[in-house]
C-alpha positions in Angstrom: -0.1 0.1 0.0 2.8 2.5 0.8 4.5 1.8 -2.5 1.2 1.8 -4.6 0.9 4.9 -6.9 -2.4 7.1 -6.5 -5.2 5.6 -8.6 -5.7 8.7 -10.7 -2.3 11.0 -9.9 -3.0 14.5 -10.7 -0.6 16.2 -13.5 1.3 18.4 -11.0 3.7 20.8 -13.0 7.2 21.0 -11.7 6.7 24.6 -10.9 4.0 23.6 -8.3 6.7 21.5 -6.5 9.3 23.9 -6.9 7.2 26.8 -5.9 6.3 25.1 -2.7 9.7 24.0 -1.6 11.0 27.6 -2.2 8.3 29.1 -0.5 8.7 26.8 2.5 12.8 27.9 2.6 11.8 31.3 2.2 9.3 31.4 5.2 12.0 29.6 7.3 14.6 31.9 6.7 12.5 35.0 7.2 10.7 33.7 10.4 13.9 32.8 12.1 16.3 35.8 10.7 14.2 38.8 9.8 10.6 38.7 11.2 9.9 40.8 14.3 7.9 38.4 16.7 5.3 40.7 16.6 4.4 39.4 12.9 5.2 35.7 13.6 1.6 34.6 13.6 0.2 36.8 10.5 3.3 36.1 8.3 3.1 32.2 9.0 -0.7 32.2 8.2 -0.1 34.2 5.2 2.4 31.7 4.0 0.3 28.9 4.7 -2.5 30.6 2.6 -0.2 31.0 -0.4 1.0 27.2 -0.2 -2.9 26.0 0.0 -3.7 28.3 -3.1 -0.7 26.6 -4.8 -1.7 23.0 -3.9 -5.4 23.8 -4.8 -4.1 25.1 -8.0 -2.1 21.8 -8.7 -5.5 19.9 -8.0 -5.0 18.9 -4.4 -8.2 18.7 -2.7 -9.1 19.6 0.9 -9.5 15.5 1.5 -6.0 15.2 0.3 -4.7 17.7 2.9 -6.2 15.9 5.7 -9.3 18.2 6.3 -12.1 15.7 5.6 -14.8 17.1 7.9 -16.3 13.5 8.5 -12.7 12.5 10.1 -12.7 15.5 12.4 -13.9 13.3 15.5 -11.4 10.8 14.6 -8.6 13.6 14.5 -9.8 14.8 17.9 -9.6 11.5 19.5 -6.5 10.1 18.2 -4.5 13.5 18.6 -6.1 13.8 22.1 -5.0 10.5 23.4 -1.3 11.2 22.3 -1.4 14.8 23.7 -2.3 13.1 27.0 0.7 10.7 26.7 3.1 13.5 26.1 1.5 15.5 28.8 2.5 12.4 31.1 5.8 12.2 29.7 6.9 15.9 30.4 5.2 15.7 33.8 7.8 12.7 34.6 10.7 14.8 33.1 9.8 17.7 35.3 9.4 15.7 38.5 12.8 13.6 37.8 15.7 15.6 39.0 18.2 14.2 36.4 15.9 15.5 33.7 14.5 18.5 35.3 17.2 20.9 34.5 16.9 20.4 30.8 13.5 22.3 31.1 15.4 25.4 32.4 15.3 27.6 29.2 16.9 31.2 29.3 14.2 32.2 26.9 11.9 31.7 29.7 14.2 33.2 32.4 14.6 36.3 30.3 10.8 37.0 29.5 7.9 37.5 31.6 5.4 34.7 32.6 2.8 36.5 30.9 4.7 36.5 27.4 5.6 32.8 28.2 1.7 31.9 28.7 0.9 33.9 25.2 3.6 31.7 23.6 2.5 28.5 24.9 -1.4 29.0 24.7 -1.6 31.1 21.5 1.7 31.6 19.6 2.7 28.0 19.5 -0.7 26.4 18.8 -1.5 28.8 15.9 1.8 30.2 14.6 3.8 26.7 14.8 1.7 23.8 15.3 -1.2 24.6 13.2 1.0 26.2 10.6 3.8 23.5 10.3 1.4 20.5 10.3 -1.0 22.0 7.9 2.1 22.9 5.8 4.0 19.6 6.2 1.3 17.0 6.7 -1.3 18.9 5.1 -0.1 20.8 1.7 3.0 19.2 1.1 2.0 15.5 1.8 -1.1 16.0 0.3 0.7 17.5 -2.9 3.3 15.0 -3.0 0.8 11.8 -2.5 -1.0 12.9 -5.5 2.1 12.4 -7.6 4.1 9.8 -5.9 3.5 6.8 -3.9 2.5 7.6 -0.1 6.1 6.2 0.9 8.1 8.8 -1.2 5.6 11.3 -0.5 6.0 10.9 3.4 9.7 10.6 3.2 10.1 13.7 1.2 7.7 15.9 3.3 9.6 14.5 6.5 12.9 15.4 5.3 11.8 19.1 4.6 10.5 19.1 7.9 13.8 18.0 9.5 15.5 20.8 7.3 13.1 23.2 8.5 14.6 23.0 12.2 18.2 23.8 11.4 18.0 27.4 12.2 15.8 26.9 15.2 18.2 24.5 16.6 21.0 26.8 15.9 19.2 29.5 18.0 18.5 27.5 21.0 21.8 26.0 21.5 22.8 29.2 23.5 19.7 29.4 25.6 18.9 25.8 26.6 21.3 23.7 28.8 21.4 20.8 26.3 23.5 23.4 23.9 26.6 22.9 26.2 26.8 19.4 24.9 27.8 21.0 21.4 30.8 23.4 21.6 32.5 25.0 18.5 31.9 24.7 14.9 31.7 21.0 14.7 29.4 21.0 17.6 27.0 23.3 15.8 27.3 21.0 12.7 26.5 17.9 15.0 23.7 19.4 16.6 22.1 20.6 13.3 22.5 17.1 11.6 21.2 15.5 14.9 18.0 17.8 14.8 17.4 17.3 11.1 17.4 13.6 11.6 15.5 13.6 14.7 12.8 16.1 13.7 12.5 14.2 10.3 11.6 11.1 12.2 9.3 12.9 14.5 7.7 14.3 11.2 6.9 10.6 10.1 5.6 10.2 13.4 3.2 13.2 13.0 2.3 11.9 9.4 1.4 8.5 10.9 -0.9 10.1 13.1 -2.4 12.0 10.2 -2.7 9.0 8.3 -4.2 6.9 11.4 -6.8 9.3 11.8 -7.2 10.3 8.2 -7.3 13.9 9.7 -4.3 16.5 9.8 -6.1 17.6 13.3 -4.3 14.7 15.1 -0.8 15.6 14.5 -1.8 19.3 15.2 -3.0 18.2 18.4 0.2 16.1 19.2 2.4 19.0 17.8 0.6 21.6 20.2 1.2 19.0 23.2 5.0 18.6 22.3 5.8 22.2 22.2 3.2 23.9 24.4 3.5 21.4 27.2 7.3 21.5 27.2 7.3 25.6 27.5 4.6 25.3 30.4 6.9 22.9 32.3 9.8 25.3 31.4 7.6 28.2 33.0 7.0 25.8 36.1 10.7 24.7 36.6 12.0 28.4 36.1 9.1 30.3 38.1 9.3 27.5 40.7 5.3 27.6 40.8 
């Protein structure tokens, strides 16, 4: 099944794929190196709108993007279960002394509690989790799967998701205690390669959730839980609540 070509593959032109990949790269650089944080959510949603427009022009349906309304309940169920498991794992990580220190993030130390809560409850759910899951597991996978077998579509979208995290990884090396494990130029290279591999694997996991539920809602909820719960845990550790 994973190697089976779509029954009626769309004639997706090369510019559709080149355009969507170029748009993704552009958005990543601007968001991490140019954009003021005030514009983070509007910019990302605007990029997502352009990506959806390209996909729709290429013949990708809403169902192809995992937005089948009849599967919304299934997406909420699967995503909710995974989110609950993630919450338990993070809670254990905070409770155990050996892992608690990894939640001590300088970005939380240097910002207010109100800003931390805004990031955890608004910025991450909308500007990161919803945006990235719709872009990678919705638009990109939906487009690739109309052209190639699901295996290759999944590997391509997950690899792009891994590359997407190079710049954020470099930025966090100076703010998270785990960054002390990577020193110098080679340390940064190793950290970046490790991040690409790890997040690509995570991307495959998110894609499995999307296909399991037949809804992109499932990985959106899992992604929110992964990022937002970790930030809330960091607030808990740093503020000593």
